[in-house]
C-alpha positions in Angstrom: 25.1 7.1 0.1 22.8 4.4 1.4 19.3 4.9 0.0 17.8 1.9 1.6 15.3 2.5 4.4 15.3 0.4 7.6 13.0 -2.5 6.8 11.5 -5.0 9.2 12.6 -8.4 7.9 10.9 -11.9 7.8 7.4 -10.6 7.1 5.1 -10.0 4.2 4.7 -6.5 2.9 1.9 -5.4 0.7 3.3 -4.1 -2.6 0.4 -3.2 -4.8 -3.1 -4.1 -6.0 -3.7 -7.2 -8.0 -5.6 -5.2 -10.6 -2.4 -3.2 -11.3 -0.5 -6.2 -12.6 -1.7 -6.8 -16.2 -1.2 -10.1 -18.1 0.7 -8.3 -20.9 3.0 -5.9 -19.1 5.5 -5.9 -16.2 5.1 -3.5 -13.3 7.9 -1.8 -11.2 7.8 -1.5 -7.4 10.4 -1.0 -4.8 10.6 -2.4 -1.3 13.3 -1.3 1.2 15.6 -0.1 -1.7 15.1 -3.3 -3.7 13.9 -2.6 -7.2 11.5 -5.3 -8.1 9.6 -6.1 -11.3 6.2 -7.9 -11.0 4.5 -9.8 -13.8 2.2 -12.7 -14.6 3.6 -15.7 -16.3 2.0 -18.0 -18.8 -0.3 -19.5 -16.1 -1.2 -16.0 -14.8 0.8 -16.7 -11.6 2.3 -13.6 -10.1 6.1 -13.5 -10.3 8.8 -11.1 -9.0 12.4 -10.6 -10.2 15.1 -8.1 -9.6 14.3 -5.2 -11.9 17.7 -5.1 -13.6 18.9 -7.0 -16.7 22.4 -8.4 -16.0 23.5 -7.6 -19.5 23.3 -3.8 -19.6 21.6 -3.0 -16.3 18.4 -1.9 -18.0 15.2 -2.2 -15.9 13.3 -5.2 -16.9 10.1 -3.4 -16.1 10.7 -1.5 -19.3 10.5 -4.8 -21.3 7.6 -6.9 -22.4 6.0 -10.3 -21.9 6.6 -13.1 -24.4 3.9 -15.5 -25.7 5.4 -18.1 -23.4 4.8 -15.9 -20.3 8.5 -15.0 -19.8 9.9 -11.5 -19.2 12.0 -10.1 -22.0 14.4 -7.1 -21.6 13.5 -4.2 -23.9 17.1 -3.4 -24.8 18.7 -6.6 -26.2 15.9 -9.1 -25.6 17.4 -11.2 -22.9 14.5 -13.3 -21.6 14.0 -14.7 -18.1 11.7 -17.2 -16.5 9.7 -15.9 -13.5 9.7 -19.3 -11.8 13.4 -19.4 -11.1 15.0 -16.2 -12.6 16.9 -18.2 -15.2 17.9 -16.8 -18.5 16.0 -18.8 -21.1 16.6 -17.1 -24.4 18.7 -14.5 -26.2 17.4 -13.5 -29.6 19.6 -13.9 -32.7 22.0 -16.4 -31.3 24.0 -18.1 -34.0 23.1 -21.7 -34.9 24.5 -24.1 -32.4 25.0 -21.4 -29.7 23.6 -22.1 -26.3 22.1 -19.7 -23.9 24.8 -19.1 -21.2 24.0 -20.0 -17.6 22.6 -16.8 -15.9 20.1 -16.3 -13.1 18.8 -13.1 -11.5 17.4 -12.7 -8.1 13.9 -13.9 -7.5 11.5 -12.7 -4.8 8.8 -14.6 -2.9 5.4 -13.1 -3.7 1.8 -14.1 -3.0 -1.6 -12.8 -4.2 -4.5 -12.7 -1.7 -7.7 -10.8 -1.6 -6.8 -8.4 -4.4 -3.4 -7.5 -3.0 0.2 -8.6 -4.0 2.5 -9.3 -1.1 6.2 -9.5 -1.2 8.4 -11.3 1.4 11.3 -9.5 3.0 13.8 -11.8 4.7 15.1 -15.3 4.6 13.3 -17.2 1.8 13.0 -20.5 3.8 10.9 -18.7 6.4 8.3 -17.4 3.9 4.8 -18.9 4.3 1.6 -17.4 2.9 -0.1 -18.5 6.2 1.7 -15.6 7.9 0.0 -12.9 5.8 -2.2 -10.7 8.0 -4.9 -9.5 5.5 -7.3 -6.7 6.1 -11.1 -7.2 6.4 -11.9 -5.1 3.4 -14.6 -5.6 0.7 -14.9 -3.0 -2.1 -18.1 -2.1 -3.7 -19.0 -2.9 -7.3 -17.5 0.4 -8.6 -14.0 1.2 -7.5 -11.4 3.8 -8.1 -7.7 3.2 -7.6 -4.4 5.0 -8.0 -0.7 5.1 -7.1 1.4 8.0 -5.7 4.9 8.3 -4.3 5.3 10.8 -1.5 8.5 12.3 0.0 7.9 11.2 3.5 9.2 8.4 5.7 6.9 5.3 5.9 6.4 5.5 9.6 5.7 9.3 9.4 3.1 8.7 6.7 1.2 6.2 9.0 1.6 8.7 11.9 0.0 11.4 9.8 -2.8 9.1 8.7 -3.7 8.4 12.3 -3.1 11.9 13.8 -3.8 14.4 10.9 -5.4 12.6 7.9 -6.3 16.0 6.3 -2.6 16.5 5.6 -2.5 13.5 3.3 -5.9 13.1 1.7 -9.2 14.6 0.7 -12.7 13.3 0.1 -15.5 15.2 -1.7 -17.8 17.1 0.7 -15.9 16.2 3.9 -13.6 17.8 6.4 -11.7 15.9 8.9 -12.2 17.4 12.4 -9.1 17.6 14.6 -11.0 16.0 17.4 -10.8 12.3 18.1 -13.8 10.4 19.5 -11.8 8.0 21.8 -8.4 6.7 22.5 -6.8 4.4 19.9 -7.1 0.7 20.7 -5.9 -2.6 19.3 -8.5 -4.9 17.8 -7.7 -8.2 16.0 -4.0 -7.2 15.8 -4.9 -3.8 14.1 -4.5 -0.3 15.6 -7.9 1.4 15.4 -8.5 5.1 15.6 -11.6 7.3 15.2 -12.2 11.0 14.6 -15.1 13.3 13.8 -15.9 14.3 10.2 -17.9 17.4 9.2 -19.7 18.1 5.9 -17.9 20.6 3.7 -20.0 20.7 0.5 -20.0 24.5 0.0 -16.8 25.5 1.8 -18.3 25.4 5.3 -14.8 24.7 6.7 -14.0 28.4 6.3 -16.7 29.3 8.8 -15.6 26.9 11.5 -13.7 29.5 13.5 -13.8 30.7 17.0 -16.6 29.1 19.1 -17.8 27.2 16.0 -14.7 25.0 16.1 -16.3 23.4 19.1 -19.6 22.8 17.4 -20.7 19.2 18.1 -22.4 18.8 14.7 -20.2 16.1 13.4 -22.5 13.5 11.8 -19.8 11.2 10.5 -16.7 9.3 11.8 -13.5 8.4 10.1 -12.4 5.0 11.3 -8.8 3.9 10.5 -7.6 0.4 11.0 -3.8 0.0 10.5 -1.6 -3.0 10.6 1.5 -2.6 12.9 4.8 -2.4 11.1 3.5 -2.5 7.5 0.8 0.2 7.9 -1.5 -1.6 5.6 -4.8 0.3 6.3 -8.5 0.3 5.9 -10.2 3.7 6.1 -14.0 4.0 6.5 -16.2 7.0 6.7 -19.3 6.0 8.5 -22.4 7.5 10.1 -22.6 7.7 13.9 -24.8 4.6 13.8 -21.9 2.7 12.1 -23.3 2.4 8.6 -20.5 2.8 6.0 -20.4 5.5 3.4 -16.8 5.4 1.9 -14.3 2.6 2.1 -10.6 3.0 1.2 -7.7 0.5 1.3 -4.2 1.9 1.5 -1.0 0.0 0.7 1.9 2.0 2.1 5.3 0.6 1.1 8.7 1.9 2.3 10.3 2.2 -1.2 13.6 4.0 -0.9 15.0 6.3 1.8 12.5 9.0 2.6 10.0 7.8 -0.1 6.7 6.0 0.6 4.9 4.3 -2.3 1.1 4.4 -1.8 -1.4 2.3 -3.8 -5.0 2.8 -3.0 -8.5 1.6 -3.8 -11.7 3.5 -2.9 -15.4 3.1 -3.3 -18.8 4.3 -2.0 -20.4 1.6 0.0 -23.1 -0.3 -2.0 -25.6 -0.1 0.9 -24.8 3.5 1.8 -28.1 5.4 2.4 -29.1 9.1 2.6 -28.7 12.2 0.6 -25.0 12.3 0.9 -24.7 8.8 -0.5 -26.9 9.8 -3.4 -24.6 12.8 -4.1 -21.4 10.7 -3.8 -22.8 8.1 -6.2 -23.7 10.8 -8.7 -20.1 12.1 -8.5 -18.6 8.6 -9.0 -20.9 8.0 -11.9 -19.2 10.9 -13.8 -15.7 9.7 -12.8 -15.1 11.7 -9.5 -13.2 9.5 -7.1 -14.4 9.5 -3.4 -10.7 9.6 -2.4 -7.6 11.5 -3.4 -4.1 11.8 -2.0 -2.4 15.2 -1.8 0.6 15.6 -4.1 2.8 16.6 -1.2 2.8 16.8 2.6 3.0 20.1 4.4 6.2 19.5 6.4 5.7 22.4 8.9 2.1 21.3 9.7 3.2 17.7 10.0 6.0 18.7 12.4 3.5 20.6 14.6 1.1 17.7 14.7 0.8 16.3 18.2 1.1 12.5 18.3 -2.2 11.1 19.6 -3.1 7.8 18.0 0.2 7.2 16.3 2.0 6.5 19.6 0.0 3.3 20.0 0.8 2.2 16.4 4.6 2.8 17.0 4.4 0.8 20.3 2.6 -2.1 18.6 5.1 -2.0 15.7 8.1 -2.2 18.1 6.5 -5.0 20.1 5.9 -7.0 16.9 9.4 -6.5 15.7 10.8 -7.5 19.0 8.7 -10.6 19.1 9.7 -11.5 15.6 13.4 -11.1 16.5 13.0 -13.3 19.6 11.3 -16.0 17.6 14.1 -16.0 15.0 16.7 -16.2 17.7 14.9 -19.1 19.4 14.7 -21.0 16.1 18.3 -20.4 15.3 19.4 -21.7 18.8 17.3 -24.9 18.3 18.7 -25.5 14.9 
């Protein structure tokens, strides 16, 4: 059975947050069915190798970092260089024995603005200049996390744009089903906006009947999503545009039907008003301003009408078509 999802090639995919890669430990991710181990070498440069030791097929992400900045398998100690994937050491070799020639697959990765990106496609086409980064600046105090959801990558982005309440929650807020305008494209990103209500004391239970049309929605949820990758910046803002909560979402198609989500959230440093005071008080005692649900309600998702996600799908198809045309043109010239 093929567990690899369809993955757009020859592009950079966000994999995780920079802060999640520690200097003393490897970190496992998956992109399009490829199991990858990320780590920092002796110069603190980010490296990526196939997450499988060729000796006994044990995940290298279960190993450790050596003093030289190499990655050592936790089973029999085979040790690999992140720069080229070469086997550089095997513990307890007899005197005079040489390390046999062995190289494992290496992946192109790049670190930018607090995000680790991995390249999918032909290595010779990888250039960091092609990375489309988000305009996102976290506040001084941030919260972060990781969660895998049983949902196809494109369906996760569709839910984010059409029914965010099925995916996430924020303290004191309820995402209204009404959108404020049609989705549009700005600086290459698909932008959507919807109304947000206060829900500090369970007010959502009373928004029934005529009250569902009440215009008292003092906040907006603005979502900016990259086509294809779905790398997204979420912002809860007042009607005047002043930010209250900022969230960055990294949504990676891991394996078939599984999306790996890394996130970072914060209350805006310059947020004003009583709600901002309450949110800061909550964050001070360790309450995150953002959480993902542990699962997605499939029936509710199936009954969600596509509103803003249609534009994201159109832009994604257009980008992939353009990318394929450019590759074909380059191939014909060569």
